[in-house]
All heavy atoms as a GROMACS GRO file, in nm:
protein
  598
    1MET      N    1   2.050   2.101   0.646
    1MET     CA    2   1.993   1.975   0.691
    1MET      C    3   1.844   1.990   0.724
    1MET      O    4   1.768   1.896   0.706
    1MET     CB    5   2.072   1.929   0.814
    1MET     CG    6   2.047   1.788   0.851
    1MET     SD    7   2.104   1.680   0.720
    1MET     CE    8   2.119   1.530   0.804
    2GLU      N    9   1.808   2.108   0.769
    2GLU     CA   10   1.668   2.132   0.805
    2GLU      C   11   1.578   2.133   0.681
    2GLU      O   12   1.463   2.090   0.687
    2GLU     CB   13   1.656   2.264   0.882
    2GLU     CG   14   1.528   2.278   0.958
    2GLU     CD   15   1.509   2.174   1.066
    2GLU    OE1   16   1.609   2.130   1.128
    2GLU    OE2   17   1.394   2.134   1.088
    3VAL      N   18   1.633   2.179   0.568
    3VAL     CA   19   1.555   2.182   0.444
    3VAL      C   20   1.528   2.039   0.396
    3VAL      O   21   1.417   2.007   0.353
    3VAL     CB   22   1.631   2.263   0.335
    3VAL    CG1   23   1.560   2.253   0.202
    3VAL    CG2   24   1.648   2.406   0.379
    4LEU      N   25   1.627   1.952   0.408
    4LEU     CA   26   1.611   1.813   0.368
    4LEU      C   27   1.506   1.744   0.454
    4LEU      O   28   1.423   1.667   0.404
    4LEU     CB   29   1.745   1.739   0.377
    4LEU     CG   30   1.745   1.594   0.332
    4LEU    CD1   31   1.709   1.585   0.184
    4LEU    CD2   32   1.879   1.531   0.359
    5ARG      N   33   1.508   1.773   0.582
    5ARG     CA   34   1.408   1.714   0.672
    5ARG      C   35   1.268   1.763   0.637
    5ARG      O   36   1.171   1.685   0.641
    5ARG     CB   37   1.441   1.749   0.816
    5ARG     CG   38   1.350   1.679   0.915
    5ARG     CD   39   1.405   1.686   1.056
    5ARG     NE   40   1.340   1.591   1.141
    5ARG     CZ   41   1.237   1.623   1.220
    5ARG    NH1   42   1.192   1.745   1.224
    5ARG    NH2   43   1.181   1.531   1.294
    6MET      N   44   1.255   1.888   0.599
    6MET     CA   45   1.126   1.943   0.560
    6MET      C   46   1.075   1.876   0.431
    6MET      O   47   0.957   1.842   0.420
    6MET     CB   48   1.136   2.094   0.539
    6MET     CG   49   1.005   2.159   0.504
    6MET     SD   50   0.886   2.154   0.636
    6MET     CE   51   0.955   2.276   0.746
    7ILE      N   52   1.164   1.853   0.335
    7ILE     CA   53   1.126   1.788   0.210
    7ILE      C   54   1.081   1.645   0.236
    7ILE      O   55   0.980   1.599   0.182
    7ILE     CB   56   1.243   1.793   0.109
    7ILE    CG1   57   1.267   1.937   0.065
    7ILE    CG2   58   1.215   1.703  -0.010
    7ILE    CD1   59   1.393   1.956  -0.017
    8VAL      N   60   1.156   1.573   0.321
    8VAL     CA   61   1.119   1.434   0.353
    8VAL      C   62   0.986   1.430   0.428
    8VAL      O   63   0.904   1.341   0.405
    8VAL     CB   64   1.232   1.366   0.435
    8VAL    CG1   65   1.189   1.230   0.485
    8VAL    CG2   66   1.357   1.354   0.351
    9THR      N   67   0.960   1.528   0.512
    9THR     CA   68   0.833   1.535   0.583
    9THR      C   69   0.717   1.558   0.487
    9THR      O   70   0.612   1.495   0.500
    9THR     CB   71   0.837   1.646   0.689
    9THR    OG1   72   0.946   1.623   0.778
    9THR    CG2   73   0.708   1.652   0.768
   10ILE      N   74   0.736   1.645   0.389
   10ILE     CA   75   0.631   1.670   0.290
   10ILE      C   76   0.605   1.545   0.206
   10ILE      O   77   0.490   1.509   0.181
   10ILE     CB   78   0.668   1.791   0.202
   10ILE    CG1   79   0.664   1.918   0.287
   10ILE    CG2   80   0.576   1.802   0.082
   10ILE    CD1   81   0.720   2.040   0.218
   11VAL      N   82   0.712   1.475   0.166
   11VAL     CA   83   0.697   1.350   0.091
   11VAL      C   84   0.624   1.247   0.177
   11VAL      O   85   0.538   1.173   0.128
   11VAL     CB   86   0.834   1.297   0.045
   11VAL    CG1   87   0.824   1.156  -0.009
   11VAL    CG2   88   0.894   1.390  -0.059
   12PHE      N   89   0.654   1.244   0.306
   12PHE     CA   90   0.589   1.150   0.397
   12PHE      C   91   0.439   1.178   0.408
   12PHE      O   92   0.357   1.085   0.405
   12PHE     CB   93   0.655   1.161   0.535
   12PHE     CG   94   0.603   1.063   0.636
   12PHE    CD1   95   0.629   0.928   0.623
   12PHE    CD2   96   0.530   1.106   0.745
   12PHE    CE1   97   0.582   0.837   0.717
   12PHE    CE2   98   0.483   1.016   0.838
   12PHE     CZ   99   0.508   0.882   0.824
   13ILE      N  100   0.401   1.304   0.415
   13ILE     CA  101   0.259   1.340   0.424
   13ILE      C  102   0.186   1.301   0.295
   13ILE      O  103   0.076   1.245   0.299
   13ILE     CB  104   0.243   1.490   0.455
   13ILE    CG1  105   0.292   1.518   0.596
   13ILE    CG2  106   0.099   1.535   0.438
   13ILE    CD1  107   0.304   1.664   0.631
   14ILE      N  108   0.248   1.328   0.180
   14ILE     CA  109   0.187   1.290   0.052
   14ILE      C  110   0.173   1.139   0.042
   14ILE      O  111   0.071   1.087  -0.003
   14ILE     CB  112   0.270   1.347  -0.065
   14ILE    CG1  113   0.260   1.500  -0.066
   14ILE    CG2  114   0.225   1.289  -0.198
   14ILE    CD1  115   0.355   1.567  -0.161
   15LEU      N  116   0.275   1.067   0.089
   15LEU     CA  117   0.271   0.921   0.088
   15LEU      C  118   0.159   0.869   0.178
   15LEU      O  119   0.090   0.773   0.141
   15LEU     CB  120   0.406   0.865   0.133
   15LEU     CG  121   0.419   0.714   0.138
   15LEU    CD1  122   0.419   0.657  -0.003
   15LEU    CD2  123   0.545   0.674   0.210
   16CYS      N  124   0.139   0.930   0.292
   16CYS     CA  125   0.032   0.887   0.383
   16CYS      C  126  -0.106   0.904   0.319
   16CYS      O  127  -0.191   0.815   0.328
   16CYS     CB  128   0.038   0.966   0.513
   16CYS     SG  129   0.179   0.924   0.616
   17VAL      N  130  -0.128   1.017   0.254
   17VAL     CA  131  -0.256   1.041   0.189
   17VAL      C  132  -0.277   0.943   0.073
   17VAL      O  133  -0.385   0.884   0.058
   17VAL     CB  134  -0.265   1.188   0.140
   17VAL    CG1  135  -0.388   1.210   0.055
   17VAL    CG2  136  -0.265   1.283   0.258
   18ALA      N  137  -0.173   0.922  -0.008
   18ALA     CA  138  -0.183   0.830  -0.121
   18ALA      C  139  -0.206   0.687  -0.074
   18ALA      O  140  -0.285   0.612  -0.134
   18ALA     CB  141  -0.056   0.837  -0.206
   19LEU      N  142  -0.141   0.648   0.034
   19LEU     CA  143  -0.158   0.513   0.089
   19LEU      C  144  -0.302   0.494   0.139
   19LEU      O  145  -0.362   0.388   0.116
   19LEU     CB  146  -0.058   0.489   0.202
   19LEU     CG  147  -0.049   0.350   0.261
   19LEU    CD1  148  -0.009   0.250   0.153
   19LEU    CD2  149   0.053   0.348   0.373
   20THR      N  150  -0.356   0.594   0.202
   20THR     CA  151  -0.495   0.587   0.249
   20THR      C  152  -0.591   0.570   0.133
   20THR      O  153  -0.682   0.487   0.137
   20THR     CB  154  -0.530   0.713   0.329
   20THR    OG1  155  -0.438   0.727   0.438
   20THR    CG2  156  -0.671   0.705   0.383
   21VAL      N  157  -0.570   0.647   0.027
   21VAL     CA  158  -0.658   0.639  -0.091
   21VAL      C  159  -0.648   0.502  -0.157
   21VAL      O  160  -0.750   0.441  -0.192
   21VAL     CB  161  -0.624   0.752  -0.191
   21VAL    CG1  162  -0.695   0.731  -0.323
   21VAL    CG2  163  -0.659   0.887  -0.132
   22ILE      N  164  -0.527   0.450  -0.172
   22ILE     CA  165  -0.509   0.320  -0.238
   22ILE      C  166  -0.571   0.208  -0.155
   22ILE      O  167  -0.632   0.116  -0.209
   22ILE     CB  168  -0.360   0.293  -0.266
   22ILE    CG1  169  -0.316   0.380  -0.383
   22ILE    CG2  170  -0.335   0.147  -0.297
   22ILE    CD1  171  -0.172   0.362  -0.422
   23ILE      N  172  -0.558   0.214  -0.024
   23ILE     CA  173  -0.618   0.112   0.060
   23ILE      C  174  -0.770   0.116   0.052
   23ILE      O  175  -0.837   0.013   0.044
   23ILE     CB  176  -0.570   0.126   0.206
   23ILE    CG1  177  -0.424   0.083   0.215
   23ILE    CG2  178  -0.656   0.044   0.302
   23ILE    CD1  179  -0.360   0.107   0.349
   24LEU      N  180  -0.827   0.236   0.047
   24LEU     CA  181  -0.972   0.247   0.038
   24LEU      C  182  -1.026   0.206  -0.099
   24LEU      O  183  -1.142   0.168  -0.111
   24LEU     CB  184  -1.015   0.390   0.070
   24LEU     CG  185  -0.999   0.432   0.215
   24LEU    CD1  186  -1.034   0.579   0.231
   24LEU    CD2  187  -1.087   0.346   0.305
   25MET      N  188  -0.943   0.209  -0.202
   25MET     CA  189  -0.986   0.169  -0.336
   25MET      C  190  -0.993   0.017  -0.352
   25MET      O  191  -1.060  -0.032  -0.443
   25MET     CB  192  -0.889   0.225  -0.441
   25MET     CG  193  -0.905   0.373  -0.463
   25MET     SD  194  -0.781   0.439  -0.575
   25MET     CE  195  -0.809   0.344  -0.722
   26GLN      N  196  -0.929  -0.057  -0.265
   26GLN     CA  197  -0.925  -0.202  -0.278
   26GLN      C  198  -1.056  -0.266  -0.233
   26GLN      O  199  -1.126  -0.213  -0.147
   26GLN     CB  200  -0.809  -0.260  -0.197
   26GLN     CG  201  -0.676  -0.221  -0.250
   26GLN     CD  202  -0.563  -0.280  -0.170
   26GLN    OE1  203  -0.582  -0.371  -0.090
   26GLN    NE2  204  -0.444  -0.230  -0.192
   27GLU      N  205  -1.083  -0.383  -0.290
   27GLU     CA  206  -1.202  -0.458  -0.251
   27GLU      C  207  -1.171  -0.541  -0.127
   27GLU      O  208  -1.056  -0.568  -0.096
   27GLU     CB  209  -1.244  -0.552  -0.364
   27GLU     CG  210  -1.291  -0.481  -0.488
   27GLU     CD  211  -1.332  -0.577  -0.596
   27GLU    OE1  212  -1.345  -0.698  -0.568
   27GLU    OE2  213  -1.348  -0.532  -0.709
   28GLY      N  214  -1.275  -0.586  -0.061
   28GLY     CA  215  -1.258  -0.671   0.055
   28GLY      C  216  -1.205  -0.808   0.016
   28GLY      O  217  -1.223  -0.854  -0.096
   29LYS      N  218  -1.140  -0.875   0.108
   29LYS     CA  219  -1.080  -1.006   0.080
   29LYS      C  220  -1.174  -1.122   0.113
   29LYS      O  221  -1.140  -1.236   0.088
   29LYS     CB  222  -0.949  -1.024   0.160
   29LYS     CG  223  -0.844  -0.923   0.125
   29LYS     CD  224  -0.797  -0.943  -0.016
   29LYS     CE  225  -0.691  -0.840  -0.051
   29LYS     NZ  226  -0.655  -0.838  -0.190
   30SER      N  227  -1.290  -1.095   0.166
   30SER     CA  228  -1.380  -1.204   0.202
   30SER      C  229  -1.441  -1.264   0.076
   30SER      O  230  -1.500  -1.194  -0.006
   30SER     CB  231  -1.490  -1.154   0.295
   30SER     OG  232  -1.566  -1.055   0.230
   31ALA      N  233  -1.426  -1.392   0.061
   31ALA     CA  234  -1.476  -1.459  -0.058
   31ALA      C  235  -1.620  -1.506  -0.040
   31ALA      O  236  -1.685  -1.542  -0.136
   31ALA     CB  237  -1.386  -1.578  -0.091
   32GLY      N  238  -1.669  -1.507   0.080
   32GLY     CA  239  -1.805  -1.550   0.106
   32GLY      C  240  -1.821  -1.700   0.092
   32GLY      O  241  -1.727  -1.778   0.103
   33LEU      N  242  -1.943  -1.745   0.062
   33LEU     CA  243  -1.970  -1.888   0.049
   33LEU      C  244  -1.921  -1.944  -0.084
   33LEU      O  245  -1.914  -2.065  -0.100
   33LEU     CB  246  -2.121  -1.914   0.063
   33LEU     CG  247  -2.180  -1.886   0.201
   33LEU    CD1  248  -2.330  -1.907   0.199
   33LEU    CD2  249  -2.116  -1.976   0.304
   34GLY      N  250  -1.884  -1.860  -0.178
   34GLY     CA  251  -1.836  -1.908  -0.306
   34GLY      C  252  -1.704  -1.982  -0.296
   34GLY      O  253  -1.673  -2.069  -0.376
   35SER      N  254  -1.626  -1.951  -0.196
   35SER     CA  255  -1.496  -2.019  -0.181
   35SER      C  256  -1.512  -2.162  -0.131
   35SER      O  257  -1.425  -2.244  -0.152
   35SER     CB  258  -1.407  -1.940  -0.085
   35SER     OG  259  -1.464  -1.940   0.044
   36ILE      N  260  -1.624  -2.193  -0.069
   36ILE     CA  261  -1.646  -2.329  -0.021
   36ILE      C  262  -1.664  -2.425  -0.139
   36ILE      O  263  -1.608  -2.534  -0.142
   36ILE     CB  264  -1.771  -2.335   0.071
   36ILE    CG1  265  -1.744  -2.254   0.197
   36ILE    CG2  266  -1.806  -2.479   0.107
   36ILE    CD1  267  -1.865  -2.238   0.287
   37ALA      N  268  -1.737  -2.381  -0.240
   37ALA     CA  269  -1.765  -2.466  -0.356
   37ALA      C  270  -1.655  -2.457  -0.461
   37ALA      O  271  -1.661  -2.524  -0.562
   37ALA     CB  272  -1.898  -2.425  -0.419
   38GLY      N  273  -1.556  -2.373  -0.439
   38GLY     CA  274  -1.447  -2.360  -0.535
   38GLY      C  275  -1.474  -2.259  -0.644
   38GLY      O  276  -1.408  -2.260  -0.747
   39ALA      N  277  -1.570  -2.172  -0.624
   39ALA     CA  278  -1.606  -2.074  -0.726
   39ALA      C  279  -1.498  -1.967  -0.741
   39ALA      O  280  -1.494  -1.897  -0.841
   39ALA     CB  281  -1.739  -2.009  -0.692
   40ALA      N  282  -1.411  -1.954  -0.643
   40ALA     CA  283  -1.306  -1.852  -0.650
   40ALA      C  284  -1.192  -1.894  -0.742
   40ALA      O  285  -1.107  -1.814  -0.776
   40ALA     CB  286  -1.252  -1.823  -0.511
   41ASP      N  287  -1.193  -2.019  -0.784
   41ASP     CA  288  -1.086  -2.072  -0.869
   41ASP      C  289  -1.122  -2.054  -1.016
   41ASP      O  290  -1.135  -2.150  -1.091
   41ASP     CB  291  -1.062  -2.219  -0.836
   41ASP     CG  292  -0.930  -2.269  -0.892
   41ASP    OD1  293  -0.840  -2.186  -0.914
   41ASP    OD2  294  -0.918  -2.391  -0.915
   42THR      N  295  -1.140  -1.930  -1.057
   42THR     CA  296  -1.176  -1.899  -1.195
   42THR      C  297  -1.057  -1.837  -1.266
   42THR      O  298  -0.951  -1.818  -1.207
   42THR     CB  299  -1.293  -1.800  -1.198
   42THR    OG1  300  -1.252  -1.679  -1.137
   42THR    CG2  301  -1.415  -1.856  -1.127
   43TYR      N  302  -1.078  -1.803  -1.392
   43TYR     CA  303  -0.971  -1.737  -1.469
   43TYR      C  304  -0.932  -1.605  -1.404
   43TYR      O  305  -0.815  -1.574  -1.392
   43TYR     CB  306  -1.018  -1.714  -1.612
   43TYR     CG  307  -0.920  -1.635  -1.694
   43TYR    CD1  308  -0.806  -1.695  -1.745
   43TYR    CD2  309  -0.940  -1.500  -1.719
   43TYR    CE1  310  -0.714  -1.623  -1.819
   43TYR    CE2  311  -0.849  -1.427  -1.793
   43TYR     CZ  312  -0.737  -1.489  -1.843
   43TYR     OH  313  -0.646  -1.417  -1.915
   44TRP      N  314  -1.031  -1.528  -1.361
   44TRP     CA  315  -1.001  -1.398  -1.300
   44TRP      C  316  -0.934  -1.413  -1.164
   44TRP      O  317  -0.853  -1.331  -1.125
   44TRP     CB  318  -1.128  -1.316  -1.288
   44TRP     CG  319  -1.191  -1.289  -1.421
   44TRP    CD1  320  -1.310  -1.338  -1.465
   44TRP    CD2  321  -1.138  -1.211  -1.527
   44TRP    NE1  322  -1.334  -1.295  -1.593
   44TRP    CE2  323  -1.231  -1.217  -1.633
   44TRP    CE3  324  -1.022  -1.138  -1.545
   44TRP    CZ2  325  -1.210  -1.152  -1.754
   44TRP    CZ3  326  -1.001  -1.072  -1.665
   44TRP    CH2  327  -1.094  -1.079  -1.768
   45GLY      N  328  -0.968  -1.520  -1.093
   45GLY     CA  329  -0.903  -1.544  -0.964
   45GLY      C  330  -0.757  -1.583  -0.979
   45GLY      O  331  -0.673  -1.546  -0.899
   46LYS      N  332  -0.727  -1.656  -1.087
   46LYS     CA  333  -0.588  -1.699  -1.109
   46LYS      C  334  -0.501  -1.586  -1.163
   46LYS      O  335  -0.381  -1.582  -1.137
   46LYS     CB  336  -0.585  -1.816  -1.207
   46LYS     CG  337  -0.645  -1.943  -1.152
   46LYS     CD  338  -0.643  -2.054  -1.256
   46LYS     CE  339  -0.710  -2.178  -1.206
   46LYS     NZ  340  -0.717  -2.283  -1.308
   47ASN      N  341  -0.557  -1.496  -1.240
   47ASN     CA  342  -0.481  -1.387  -1.302
   47ASN      C  343  -0.506  -1.254  -1.235
   47ASN      O  344  -0.504  -1.149  -1.299
   47ASN     CB  345  -0.516  -1.378  -1.451
   47ASN     CG  346  -0.470  -1.498  -1.526
   47ASN    OD1  347  -0.360  -1.546  -1.503
   47ASN    ND2  348  -0.553  -1.550  -1.613
   48LYS      N  349  -0.528  -1.257  -1.106
   48LYS     CA  350  -0.559  -1.135  -1.033
   48LYS      C  351  -0.439  -1.040  -1.027
   48LYS      O  352  -0.456  -0.920  -1.015
   48LYS     CB  353  -0.603  -1.171  -0.891
   48LYS     CG  354  -0.671  -1.058  -0.820
   48LYS     CD  355  -0.722  -1.103  -0.685
   48LYS     CE  356  -0.863  -1.150  -0.700
   48LYS     NZ  357  -0.930  -1.176  -0.574
   49GLY      N  358  -0.318  -1.091  -1.038
   49GLY     CA  359  -0.199  -1.007  -1.033
   49GLY      C  360  -0.187  -0.912  -1.150
   49GLY      O  361  -0.122  -0.810  -1.142
   50ARG      N  362  -0.250  -0.945  -1.261
   50ARG     CA  363  -0.245  -0.860  -1.380
   50ARG      C  364  -0.359  -0.760  -1.386
   50ARG      O  365  -0.360  -0.672  -1.470
   50ARG     CB  366  -0.248  -0.946  -1.506
   50ARG     CG  367  -0.129  -1.036  -1.518
   50ARG     CD  368  -0.136  -1.117  -1.642
   50ARG     NE  369  -0.026  -1.214  -1.645
   50ARG     CZ  370  -0.024  -1.319  -1.721
   50ARG    NH1  371  -0.124  -1.343  -1.803
   50ARG    NH2  372   0.077  -1.401  -1.717
   51SER      N  373  -0.456  -0.775  -1.299
   51SER     CA  374  -0.572  -0.686  -1.301
   51SER      C  375  -0.542  -0.558  -1.222
   51SER      O  376  -0.436  -0.540  -1.166
   51SER     CB  377  -0.693  -0.757  -1.240
   51SER     OG  378  -0.670  -0.780  -1.102
   52MET      N  379  -0.640  -0.470  -1.221
   52MET     CA  380  -0.625  -0.344  -1.148
   52MET      C  381  -0.612  -0.371  -0.998
   52MET      O  382  -0.535  -0.305  -0.929
   52MET     CB  383  -0.746  -0.255  -1.177
   52MET     CG  384  -0.736  -0.122  -1.112
   52MET     SD  385  -0.597  -0.033  -1.177
   52MET     CE  386  -0.657   0.130  -1.172
   53GLU      N  387  -0.684  -0.470  -0.949
   53GLU     CA  388  -0.676  -0.503  -0.807
   53GLU      C  389  -0.538  -0.554  -0.769
   53GLU      O  390  -0.484  -0.520  -0.664
   53GLU     CB  391  -0.782  -0.608  -0.771
   53GLU     CG  392  -0.789  -0.639  -0.624
   53GLU     CD  393  -0.896  -0.742  -0.591
   53GLU    OE1  394  -0.983  -0.764  -0.674
   53GLU    OE2  395  -0.888  -0.797  -0.480
   54GLY      N  396  -0.478  -0.635  -0.857
   54GLY     CA  397  -0.342  -0.684  -0.832
   54GLY      C  398  -0.241  -0.572  -0.830
   54GLY      O  399  -0.148  -0.572  -0.750
   55LYS      N  400  -0.259  -0.475  -0.920
   55LYS     CA  401  -0.169  -0.360  -0.922
   55LYS      C  402  -0.185  -0.274  -0.797
   55LYS      O  403  -0.087  -0.220  -0.745
   55LYS     CB  404  -0.194  -0.276  -1.047
   55LYS     CG  405  -0.152  -0.348  -1.174
   55LYS     CD  406  -0.185  -0.266  -1.296
   55LYS     CE  407  -0.151  -0.346  -1.422
   55LYS     NZ  408  -0.195  -0.280  -1.543
   56LEU      N  409  -0.308  -0.264  -0.746
   56LEU     CA  410  -0.329  -0.189  -0.622
   56LEU      C  411  -0.262  -0.258  -0.504
   56LEU      O  412  -0.206  -0.191  -0.416
   56LEU     CB  413  -0.479  -0.173  -0.596
   56LEU     CG  414  -0.554  -0.074  -0.683
   56LEU    CD1  415  -0.703  -0.080  -0.653
   56LEU    CD2  416  -0.501   0.066  -0.664
   57VAL      N  417  -0.265  -0.390  -0.502
   57VAL     CA  418  -0.200  -0.465  -0.394
   57VAL      C  419  -0.048  -0.444  -0.400
   57VAL      O  420   0.017  -0.422  -0.297
   57VAL     CB  421  -0.237  -0.615  -0.401
   57VAL    CG1  422  -0.152  -0.697  -0.307
   57VAL    CG2  423  -0.384  -0.634  -0.373
   58LYS      N  424   0.009  -0.449  -0.519
   58LYS     CA  425   0.153  -0.428  -0.533
   58LYS      C  426   0.191  -0.286  -0.495
   58LYS      O  427   0.293  -0.263  -0.427
   58LYS     CB  428   0.197  -0.457  -0.676
   58LYS     CG  429   0.192  -0.603  -0.711
   58LYS     CD  430   0.229  -0.628  -0.855
   58LYS     CE  431   0.208  -0.774  -0.892
   58LYS     NZ  432   0.230  -0.799  -1.034
   59ALA      N  433   0.110  -0.188  -0.536
   59ALA     CA  434   0.138  -0.049  -0.501
   59ALA      C  435   0.127  -0.027  -0.351
   59ALA      O  436   0.207   0.047  -0.292
   59ALA     CB  437   0.040   0.044  -0.574
   60THR      N  438   0.032  -0.095  -0.287
   60THR     CA  439   0.019  -0.085  -0.142
   60THR      C  440   0.142  -0.140  -0.072
   60THR      O  441   0.192  -0.079   0.023
   60THR     CB  442  -0.106  -0.161  -0.095
   60THR    OG1  443  -0.220  -0.109  -0.163
   60THR    CG2  444  -0.126  -0.148   0.054
   61THR      N  445   0.192  -0.251  -0.120
   61THR     CA  446   0.311  -0.312  -0.059
   61THR      C  447   0.431  -0.219  -0.070
   61THR      O  448   0.503  -0.197   0.028
   61THR     CB  449   0.343  -0.446  -0.127
   61THR    OG1  450   0.228  -0.530  -0.121
   61THR    CG2  451   0.459  -0.515  -0.061
   62VAL      N  452   0.452  -0.162  -0.188
   62VAL     CA  453   0.564  -0.071  -0.208
   62VAL      C  454   0.550   0.053  -0.120
   62VAL      O  455   0.646   0.098  -0.056
   62VAL     CB  456   0.575  -0.032  -0.357
   62VAL    CG1  457   0.673   0.082  -0.377
   62VAL    CG2  458   0.615  -0.152  -0.440
   63MET      N  459   0.429   0.107  -0.114
   63MET     CA  460   0.408   0.228  -0.036
   63MET      C  461   0.421   0.204   0.114
   63MET      O  462   0.469   0.291   0.186
   63MET     CB  463   0.272   0.289  -0.070
   63MET     CG  464   0.268   0.342  -0.211
   63MET     SD  465   0.109   0.410  -0.254
   63MET     CE  466   0.131   0.577  -0.200
   64VAL      N  467   0.383   0.086   0.160
   64VAL     CA  468   0.399   0.055   0.303
   64VAL      C  469   0.546   0.045   0.339
   64VAL      O  470   0.589   0.094   0.444
   64VAL     CB  471   0.322  -0.074   0.339
   64VAL    CG1  472   0.363  -0.128   0.474
   64VAL    CG2  473   0.174  -0.049   0.336
   65VAL      N  474   0.626  -0.017   0.252
   65VAL     CA  475   0.770  -0.025   0.277
   65VAL      C  476   0.830   0.116   0.280
   65VAL      O  477   0.909   0.150   0.369
   65VAL     CB  478   0.839  -0.113   0.170
   65VAL    CG1  479   0.989  -0.102   0.179
   65VAL    CG2  480   0.795  -0.258   0.185
   66LEU      N  481   0.792   0.200   0.184
   66LEU     CA  482   0.839   0.340   0.184
   66LEU      C  483   0.795   0.414   0.310
   66LEU      O  484   0.870   0.494   0.366
   66LEU     CB  485   0.789   0.413   0.060
   66LEU     CG  486   0.859   0.383  -0.070
   66LEU    CD1  487   0.785   0.449  -0.186
   66LEU    CD2  488   1.002   0.430  -0.066
   67PHE      N  489   0.673   0.387   0.354
   67PHE     CA  490   0.621   0.451   0.475
   67PHE      C  491   0.710   0.418   0.595
   67PHE      O  492   0.747   0.508   0.672
   67PHE     CB  493   0.478   0.402   0.500
   67PHE     CG  494   0.417   0.451   0.627
   67PHE    CD1  495   0.358   0.576   0.633
   67PHE    CD2  496   0.419   0.373   0.741
   67PHE    CE1  497   0.301   0.622   0.751
   67PHE    CE2  498   0.363   0.417   0.859
   67PHE     CZ  499   0.304   0.542   0.864
   68PHE      N  500   0.744   0.291   0.611
   68PHE     CA  501   0.828   0.252   0.725
   68PHE      C  502   0.970   0.308   0.713
   68PHE      O  503   1.026   0.354   0.812
   68PHE     CB  504   0.832   0.100   0.740
   68PHE     CG  505   0.710   0.045   0.807
   68PHE    CD1  506   0.621  -0.035   0.738
   68PHE    CD2  507   0.684   0.072   0.940
   68PHE    CE1  508   0.509  -0.085   0.798
   68PHE    CE2  509   0.571   0.022   1.002
   68PHE     CZ  510   0.483  -0.056   0.932
   69VAL      N  511   1.025   0.308   0.593
   69VAL     CA  512   1.162   0.359   0.576
   69VAL      C  513   1.166   0.509   0.605
   69VAL      O  514   1.254   0.557   0.678
   69VAL     CB  515   1.213   0.328   0.433
   69VAL    CG1  516   1.340   0.403   0.402
   69VAL    CG2  517   1.235   0.179   0.418
   70ILE      N  518   1.071   0.583   0.551
   70ILE     CA  519   1.071   0.728   0.573
   70ILE      C  520   1.041   0.761   0.718
   70ILE      O  521   1.101   0.854   0.776
   70ILE     CB  522   0.972   0.797   0.477
   70ILE    CG1  523   1.023   0.786   0.334
   70ILE    CG2  524   0.952   0.943   0.514
   70ILE    CD1  525   0.928   0.839   0.230
   71SER      N  526   0.951   0.686   0.781
   71SER     CA  527   0.923   0.714   0.922
   71SER      C  528   1.045   0.685   1.009
   71SER      O  529   1.072   0.757   1.106
   71SER     CB  530   0.802   0.635   0.970
   71SER     OG  531   0.826   0.496   0.961
   72LEU      N  532   1.122   0.581   0.975
   72LEU     CA  533   1.246   0.555   1.049
   72LEU      C  534   1.348   0.667   1.027
   72LEU      O  535   1.415   0.710   1.121
   72LEU     CB  536   1.305   0.421   1.009
   72LEU     CG  537   1.234   0.296   1.061
   72LEU    CD1  538   1.294   0.170   0.999
   72LEU    CD2  539   1.244   0.290   1.212
   73LEU      N  540   1.360   0.714   0.903
   73LEU     CA  541   1.452   0.825   0.874
   73LEU      C  542   1.414   0.951   0.951
   73LEU      O  543   1.501   1.019   1.005
   73LEU     CB  544   1.453   0.855   0.724
   73LEU     CG  545   1.531   0.758   0.636
   73LEU    CD1  546   1.509   0.794   0.489
   73LEU    CD2  547   1.677   0.763   0.669
   74LEU      N  548   1.286   0.981   0.954
   74LEU     CA  549   1.242   1.100   1.027
   74LEU      C  550   1.266   1.084   1.177
   74LEU      O  551   1.301   1.180   1.245
   74LEU     CB  552   1.095   1.129   0.998
   74LEU     CG  553   1.064   1.184   0.860
   74LEU    CD1  554   0.913   1.191   0.839
   74LEU    CD2  555   1.127   1.321   0.843
   75ASN      N  556   1.246   0.963   1.228
   75ASN     CA  557   1.269   0.939   1.370
   75ASN      C  558   1.417   0.950   1.405
   75ASN      O  559   1.454   1.009   1.506
   75ASN     CB  560   1.214   0.802   1.409
   75ASN     CG  561   1.212   0.784   1.559
   75ASN    OD1  562   1.210   0.879   1.634
   75ASN    ND2  563   1.214   0.659   1.601
   76ILE      N  564   1.504   0.896   1.320
   76ILE     CA  565   1.648   0.902   1.346
   76ILE      C  566   1.697   1.046   1.336
   76ILE      O  567   1.781   1.090   1.416
   76ILE     CB  568   1.723   0.809   1.249
   76ILE    CG1  569   1.695   0.664   1.284
   76ILE    CG2  570   1.873   0.836   1.252
   76ILE    CD1  571   1.748   0.565   1.181
   77SER      N  572   1.643   1.120   1.240
   77SER     CA  573   1.690   1.259   1.221
   77SER      C  574   1.643   1.350   1.335
   77SER      O  575   1.703   1.454   1.357
   77SER     CB  576   1.641   1.314   1.087
   77SER     OG  577   1.501   1.333   1.090
   78SER      N  578   1.538   1.311   1.407
   78SER     CA  579   1.493   1.395   1.518
   78SER      C  580   1.585   1.384   1.638
   78SER      O  581   1.586   1.472   1.724
   78SER     CB  582   1.350   1.356   1.558
   78SER     OG  583   1.348   1.228   1.615
   79PHE      N  584   1.666   1.278   1.647
   79PHE     CA  585   1.760   1.264   1.759
   79PHE      C  586   1.888   1.343   1.737
   79PHE      O  587   1.959   1.372   1.832
   79PHE     CB  588   1.795   1.116   1.781
   79PHE     CG  589   1.682   1.036   1.838
   79PHE    CD1  590   1.632   0.928   1.769
   79PHE    CD2  591   1.626   1.070   1.959
   79PHE    CE1  592   1.528   0.853   1.822
   79PHE    CE2  593   1.520   0.996   2.011
   79PHE     CZ  594   1.473   0.888   1.942
   80GLY      N  595   1.919   1.374   1.610
   80GLY     CA  596   2.047   1.439   1.579
   80GLY      C  597   2.050   1.582   1.588
   80GLY      O  598   2.006   1.674   1.627
   0.00000   0.00000   0.00000
């Protein structure tokens, strides 16, 4: 059981580093004054989910869910 906990801990550390890198790779969400005039409603704004930025957002969401699940598993296993 101790070996499994060690493996999950190593995966958790790798996940934390990867999550930090992916978050830092993303652009800021502030649209500035362009959103007032409707400049954000362009082709690229509508198809952002297919771009690299959209993929980074999806990867961040998946990794955050994994982060919480693994942290709960590690916390529960420390009581046993």
